Backbone as JSON, one array per atom type, in Angstrom:
{
  "sequence": "MFIDAVLSAEGREVIAVAVNGDQFPSLIRHIKPKIVYLSVTAFDASDELMGSLDNEDFFENPHAKKLIASWRFRDGQTCRAVLAAMQDSTIHGIIEATDWLKEFEEQAESLSSELQLLDKESEKQLEAEGQKKITIKVRQLMADPRFSASKV",
  "N": [[-45.76, 96.65, -147.05], [-41.8, 97.42, -146.61], [-39.37, 97.44, -145.01], [-36.36, 98.6, -144.16], [-34.64, 98.26, -141.33], [-33.19, 97.71, -138.02], [-34.37, 96.02, -135.35], [-34.57, 96.32, -132.15], [-34.81, 95.39, -128.69], [-33.36, 96.09, -125.82], [-33.26, 96.06, -122.78], [-35.67, 96.88, -122.8], [-39.16, 96.96, -122.16], [-40.43, 97.49, -124.22], [-39.99, 97.02, -128.03], [-38.09, 99.16, -130.12], [-37.66, 100.24, -133.28], [-35.39, 101.95, -135.61], [-35.71, 104.21, -137.84], [-34.52, 105.0, -141.02], [-34.13, 107.82, -142.11], [-35.64, 109.61, -145.06], [-37.76, 107.38, -145.17], [-39.63, 107.09, -142.91], [-41.44, 109.06, -143.66], [-43.6, 107.64, -144.98], [-43.61, 105.41, -143.84], [-45.43, 106.53, -141.79], [-47.55, 107.43, -143.25], [-48.17, 104.36, -143.58], [-48.62, 103.21, -141.51], [-50.1, 104.96, -139.73], [-50.26, 105.93, -137.32], [-52.31, 107.28, -134.59], [-50.95, 109.54, -133.07], [-48.37, 111.34, -133.35], [-44.59, 111.9, -132.48], [-42.78, 114.73, -131.66], [-39.79, 116.38, -131.58], [-37.48, 118.49, -131.08], [-33.99, 120.07, -131.19], [-32.49, 122.97, -129.95], [-29.91, 124.76, -131.16], [-26.98, 125.12, -128.71], [-23.83, 126.43, -128.49], [-22.37, 126.39, -126.4], [-23.55, 124.46, -124.99], [-23.53, 122.18, -125.96], [-20.39, 121.38, -126.55], [-19.68, 121.24, -124.28], [-20.41, 118.78, -124.11], [-19.33, 117.23, -125.38], [-16.77, 117.25, -124.74], [-14.79, 115.51, -122.7], [-13.38, 116.05, -120.25], [-14.0, 118.26, -117.37], [-12.47, 120.32, -117.54], [-10.87, 120.52, -119.96], [-13.41, 122.88, -120.98], [-12.19, 125.49, -120.21], [-10.16, 125.54, -122.26], [-8.38, 127.67, -124.22], [-8.37, 126.86, -127.07], [-10.83, 125.55, -127.06], [-12.78, 127.84, -126.47], [-12.55, 129.43, -128.36], [-13.5, 128.0, -130.45], [-16.17, 127.8, -129.6], [-16.74, 130.03, -130.17], [-16.6, 130.49, -132.53], [-19.17, 129.23, -134.19], [-21.38, 130.42, -132.44], [-23.09, 132.14, -134.28], [-25.03, 130.29, -134.98], [-26.01, 129.7, -131.97], [-29.33, 129.13, -131.02], [-30.84, 128.48, -133.28], [-32.4, 125.22, -134.57], [-31.24, 121.85, -134.29], [-31.87, 119.57, -134.03], [-33.93, 116.88, -134.4], [-36.36, 114.59, -133.38], [-38.66, 112.17, -133.91], [-40.81, 110.19, -133.41], [-43.45, 107.47, -132.99], [-45.78, 105.26, -132.29], [-47.01, 101.52, -132.66], [-48.53, 98.71, -132.29], [-47.15, 98.24, -129.9], [-44.41, 98.64, -130.86], [-42.11, 101.23, -131.09], [-41.58, 103.05, -133.44], [-38.73, 105.18, -134.7], [-36.78, 108.6, -135.43], [-33.75, 109.66, -135.77], [-32.73, 112.97, -136.69], [-30.82, 115.0, -138.15], [-28.85, 118.07, -138.3], [-27.05, 119.0, -141.22], [-24.86, 120.57, -140.81], [-24.35, 120.67, -138.12], [-23.16, 118.23, -137.59], [-20.77, 118.64, -139.09], [-20.15, 120.57, -136.64], [-19.78, 118.51, -134.45], [-18.19, 117.19, -135.25], [-15.96, 119.05, -135.49], [-15.6, 119.45, -132.69], [-15.07, 116.69, -131.61], [-12.61, 117.1, -132.77], [-10.8, 118.28, -131.78], [-11.68, 117.73, -128.68], [-10.16, 115.38, -128.97], [-7.5, 116.42, -129.87], [-7.23, 118.19, -127.54], [-6.97, 116.7, -125.59], [-4.83, 114.85, -126.01], [-2.59, 116.99, -126.2], [-2.88, 117.58, -122.66], [-2.04, 115.26, -122.05], [0.27, 114.81, -122.59], [1.06, 116.9, -121.49], [0.88, 116.4, -118.58], [3.42, 113.94, -118.3], [5.18, 115.67, -118.39], [4.77, 116.83, -115.87], [5.35, 115.11, -114.64], [7.97, 114.09, -115.0], [9.09, 116.6, -114.25], [8.67, 116.65, -111.69], [10.21, 114.43, -110.99], [12.71, 115.02, -111.22], [13.03, 116.99, -109.61], [12.37, 114.94, -107.08], [15.15, 113.52, -107.94], [16.46, 115.47, -107.18], [16.9, 116.3, -104.39], [17.4, 113.51, -103.19], [19.95, 113.31, -104.14], [20.69, 115.28, -102.77], [20.26, 115.14, -100.16], [21.6, 112.44, -100.04], [24.17, 113.5, -100.0], [24.32, 114.6, -97.53], [26.45, 114.67, -94.78], [25.4, 114.06, -92.73], [23.61, 112.28, -93.0], [24.72, 109.77, -94.1], [26.36, 108.99, -92.05], [27.34, 107.24, -89.28], [25.0, 104.97, -86.89], [23.9, 106.39, -83.8]],
  "CA": [[-44.36, 97.23, -146.96], [-40.56, 96.81, -146.51], [-38.65, 98.89, -144.03], [-34.54, 97.91, -143.91], [-34.41, 98.64, -140.16], [-32.83, 96.84, -136.66], [-35.77, 95.71, -133.97], [-33.66, 96.65, -130.69], [-35.36, 95.11, -127.53], [-32.17, 95.59, -125.13], [-32.97, 96.76, -121.8], [-36.97, 97.48, -122.9], [-40.34, 96.32, -122.46], [-41.26, 98.12, -126.12], [-38.85, 96.56, -129.73], [-37.6, 100.38, -131.08], [-37.35, 100.29, -134.38], [-34.72, 102.93, -135.88], [-36.2, 103.86, -139.33], [-33.88, 106.39, -141.88], [-35.66, 109.66, -142.59], [-36.07, 109.1, -146.17], [-38.57, 106.37, -144.81], [-40.32, 107.8, -142.53], [-42.78, 109.59, -144.21], [-44.02, 106.66, -145.85], [-44.04, 104.41, -142.26], [-46.42, 107.28, -141.35], [-48.81, 106.77, -143.93], [-48.45, 102.91, -143.83], [-49.12, 102.76, -139.89], [-51.74, 105.93, -139.52], [-50.38, 106.43, -136.14], [-52.57, 108.06, -133.46], [-50.2, 110.77, -132.38], [-46.45, 111.88, -133.72], [-44.55, 112.63, -131.23], [-41.69, 115.64, -132.5], [-39.09, 117.13, -130.22], [-36.63, 119.38, -131.59], [-33.26, 121.21, -129.88], [-32.02, 124.33, -130.15], [-27.83, 124.81, -131.01], [-25.91, 125.9, -128.48], [-22.43, 125.95, -128.53], [-21.52, 125.5, -125.13], [-23.71, 123.01, -124.24], [-22.74, 121.34, -127.82], [-19.08, 121.18, -126.71], [-19.3, 120.76, -122.84], [-21.16, 117.34, -124.22], [-18.48, 116.57, -126.47], [-15.62, 116.89, -124.34], [-14.72, 114.29, -121.54], [-13.18, 116.35, -119.07], [-14.46, 119.7, -117.62], [-11.07, 121.7, -117.37], [-10.67, 121.71, -121.7], [-14.09, 123.58, -121.54], [-11.72, 126.53, -120.49], [-9.32, 126.26, -122.78], [-8.56, 128.87, -125.4], [-9.17, 127.08, -128.59], [-12.51, 125.91, -126.72], [-13.42, 129.38, -126.31], [-12.5, 129.88, -129.72], [-14.24, 126.85, -131.36], [-17.48, 128.13, -129.55], [-17.06, 131.65, -130.71], [-17.15, 130.7, -134.19], [-20.51, 128.96, -133.5], [-22.4, 131.31, -131.92], [-24.32, 132.56, -134.96], [-26.39, 129.0, -134.56], [-27.44, 129.23, -131.58], [-31.29, 129.21, -131.25], [-31.22, 127.23, -134.28], [-32.77, 124.13, -134.61], [-30.21, 121.38, -134.67], [-32.17, 118.68, -134.19], [-34.86, 116.45, -134.44], [-36.19, 113.45, -132.86], [-39.69, 111.46, -134.3], [-41.78, 108.7, -133.07], [-44.56, 106.46, -133.36], [-45.65, 103.65, -131.59], [-47.66, 101.15, -133.37], [-48.37, 97.53, -132.7], [-46.23, 97.81, -128.9], [-43.51, 98.71, -130.81], [-41.79, 102.57, -131.3], [-40.62, 103.89, -134.79], [-38.13, 106.96, -134.09], [-36.2, 108.82, -135.97], [-33.33, 111.2, -134.56], [-32.4, 113.79, -137.45], [-29.52, 116.41, -137.64], [-28.15, 118.91, -139.65], [-25.17, 118.61, -141.52], [-23.89, 121.86, -139.68], [-24.21, 120.21, -136.44], [-22.77, 117.01, -137.51], [-19.59, 119.41, -138.98], [-19.67, 120.85, -135.34], [-19.23, 117.4, -133.79], [-16.58, 116.54, -135.91], [-14.73, 119.7, -134.97], [-14.83, 119.66, -131.37], [-14.21, 115.88, -131.29], [-11.35, 116.51, -133.23], [-10.77, 119.55, -130.42], [-11.29, 117.15, -127.34], [-8.87, 114.71, -129.16], [-5.92, 117.78, -128.8], [-6.8, 118.24, -126.15], [-6.73, 115.02, -124.45], [-2.84, 114.12, -125.97], [-1.69, 117.82, -124.71], [-2.78, 116.95, -121.26], [-1.08, 113.82, -121.51], [2.24, 115.43, -122.67], [1.12, 117.98, -120.01], [1.0, 115.25, -117.19], [4.87, 113.3, -118.23], [6.08, 116.88, -118.02], [4.8, 117.68, -114.68], [5.27, 114.37, -113.71], [9.73, 114.22, -115.72], [9.65, 117.64, -113.52], [8.46, 115.84, -110.47], [11.2, 113.39, -111.44], [13.58, 115.69, -111.3], [12.73, 117.26, -108.08], [12.93, 113.8, -105.86], [16.51, 113.05, -107.98], [18.0, 116.58, -107.03], [16.48, 116.21, -103.06], [17.74, 112.68, -103.38], [21.56, 113.45, -104.16], [21.26, 116.58, -101.58], [20.76, 114.03, -98.48], [22.85, 111.03, -99.61], [25.53, 114.16, -99.98], [24.14, 115.09, -96.52], [27.22, 113.82, -94.09], [24.36, 113.59, -91.43], [22.94, 110.77, -93.52], [25.72, 108.72, -93.91], [27.01, 108.46, -90.25], [26.78, 105.96, -88.7], [23.59, 105.61, -86.25], [24.25, 106.28, -82.44]],
  "C": [[-43.47, 96.94, -146.26], [-40.19, 97.69, -145.82], [-36.91, 98.51, -143.63], [-34.6, 98.79, -142.5], [-34.05, 97.53, -139.38], [-33.82, 97.13, -135.45], [-34.63, 96.06, -132.55], [-34.9, 96.5, -129.4], [-34.51, 95.65, -126.07], [-32.68, 96.6, -124.18], [-34.64, 97.49, -121.4], [-38.26, 96.89, -122.47], [-40.76, 96.68, -123.59], [-39.96, 97.89, -126.67], [-39.42, 98.25, -129.88], [-37.01, 100.01, -131.78], [-36.88, 101.95, -134.63], [-34.9, 103.17, -137.8], [-34.99, 105.66, -139.78], [-34.86, 107.21, -142.17], [-36.2, 109.63, -143.59], [-37.41, 108.12, -145.85], [-39.65, 107.04, -144.12], [-41.94, 108.23, -142.39], [-43.66, 108.1, -144.95], [-44.34, 105.87, -144.69], [-45.11, 105.16, -142.15], [-47.72, 107.25, -141.85], [-49.25, 105.58, -143.63], [-49.61, 102.86, -142.23], [-50.32, 103.95, -139.28], [-51.65, 105.74, -138.28], [-51.54, 107.71, -135.27], [-52.08, 109.44, -133.23], [-48.4, 110.08, -132.98], [-46.09, 112.35, -132.43], [-42.94, 113.38, -131.9], [-40.87, 116.35, -130.96], [-37.79, 117.86, -131.39], [-35.82, 120.13, -130.65], [-32.59, 121.97, -131.03], [-30.75, 124.29, -129.83], [-27.51, 125.2, -129.92], [-25.01, 125.87, -128.06], [-21.86, 125.46, -127.46], [-21.96, 124.6, -124.7], [-23.44, 121.86, -125.22], [-21.06, 120.67, -126.93], [-19.16, 120.41, -125.58], [-19.82, 118.76, -123.31], [-20.22, 116.56, -125.23], [-16.89, 116.01, -125.89], [-15.46, 116.23, -122.54], [-14.13, 114.91, -120.28], [-13.52, 118.24, -118.84], [-13.21, 120.96, -117.64], [-10.9, 121.88, -119.13], [-11.97, 122.92, -121.52], [-13.36, 124.94, -121.45], [-10.68, 126.76, -121.1], [-9.08, 126.84, -123.82], [-9.1, 128.28, -126.47], [-10.68, 126.56, -128.33], [-13.18, 126.77, -127.07], [-13.79, 129.94, -127.78], [-13.63, 128.98, -130.86], [-16.13, 127.48, -130.88], [-17.84, 129.55, -129.99], [-17.65, 131.57, -131.42], [-18.33, 129.82, -134.64], [-21.41, 129.65, -133.05], [-23.62, 131.69, -132.8], [-25.24, 130.79, -135.26], [-26.91, 129.06, -133.73], [-28.35, 130.01, -131.26], [-31.49, 128.37, -132.68], [-31.42, 126.29, -134.44], [-31.66, 122.86, -135.48], [-30.42, 119.89, -134.99], [-33.27, 117.87, -134.17], [-35.49, 114.83, -134.15], [-38.01, 113.21, -133.26], [-40.12, 110.7, -133.7], [-42.8, 108.63, -133.34], [-44.7, 105.75, -132.94], [-46.76, 103.0, -132.25], [-47.62, 99.58, -132.8], [-47.12, 97.13, -130.88], [-44.71, 97.98, -129.81], [-43.25, 100.73, -131.28], [-41.16, 102.72, -132.74], [-40.13, 105.11, -134.27], [-37.41, 107.28, -135.4], [-35.47, 110.05, -135.68], [-32.46, 112.08, -136.49], [-31.17, 114.65, -136.96], [-28.81, 117.21, -138.65], [-27.21, 118.49, -139.73], [-24.08, 119.67, -140.65], [-23.52, 121.39, -138.05], [-23.58, 119.19, -136.51], [-21.08, 117.88, -137.55], [-19.49, 119.77, -137.49], [-19.21, 119.85, -134.25], [-18.0, 117.06, -134.61], [-15.46, 117.6, -135.51], [-15.05, 119.61, -133.33], [-14.72, 117.89, -130.82], [-13.13, 115.43, -132.12], [-10.38, 117.98, -132.22], [-10.03, 118.44, -129.54], [-9.99, 116.11, -127.61], [-7.04, 115.42, -128.82], [-5.83, 117.66, -127.59], [-6.67, 117.4, -124.99], [-5.14, 114.69, -124.53], [-2.1, 116.04, -125.45], [-1.93, 117.67, -123.3], [-2.08, 116.14, -121.34], [0.62, 113.96, -121.49], [2.62, 116.43, -121.39], [1.67, 117.48, -118.17], [2.31, 114.12, -117.14], [5.45, 114.49, -117.93], [6.09, 117.26, -117.21], [5.47, 116.25, -114.06], [7.07, 113.65, -114.24], [10.2, 115.47, -114.52], [9.77, 117.01, -112.23], [9.71, 114.79, -110.1], [12.32, 113.62, -110.73], [14.27, 116.34, -110.02], [13.12, 116.22, -107.05], [14.64, 113.82, -106.57], [17.34, 114.12, -107.0], [17.52, 116.52, -105.18], [17.12, 114.77, -102.88], [18.89, 112.2, -103.28], [21.94, 114.31, -103.0], [21.37, 115.75, -99.95], [21.37, 113.58, -98.74], [24.36, 112.32, -99.76], [26.19, 114.84, -98.64], [25.3, 114.09, -95.56], [26.52, 113.28, -92.73], [23.16, 112.46, -91.87], [23.69, 109.76, -94.19], [26.66, 108.17, -93.48], [26.71, 107.15, -89.93], [26.04, 105.81, -87.3], [24.84, 105.48, -84.57], [23.29, 105.69, -81.62]]
}
């Protein structure tokens, strides 16, 4: 049996192989492992979005809350499955996600990019406002006769 996969031993004592989903059942039939590990993840819109956002402050944004609300109907549904089997000191594994989870992740990534852009613009605006305040204070200070008077 031939499977197109990349072996990974980085930072591990055991070699790991990521297998395509359509090949995993054939692999299981071929290697006949004693145990196949299965882990499923239930979707939670808040948790998934929190994992996608770089800044926790973004989570309070109305757009983030709107995205969460629009995906709440999927809460509790299985969105990701991880299967693994060990054979001859090699872990064979697969991670499969639903199509709608991929759609959610794309929307979350898009939102994160937009919020980062808005955050940068907001920072620039605050910096410009701060600079204006400093400029006004400098002008007031320079116009004050006590500032330009001779030293005593």
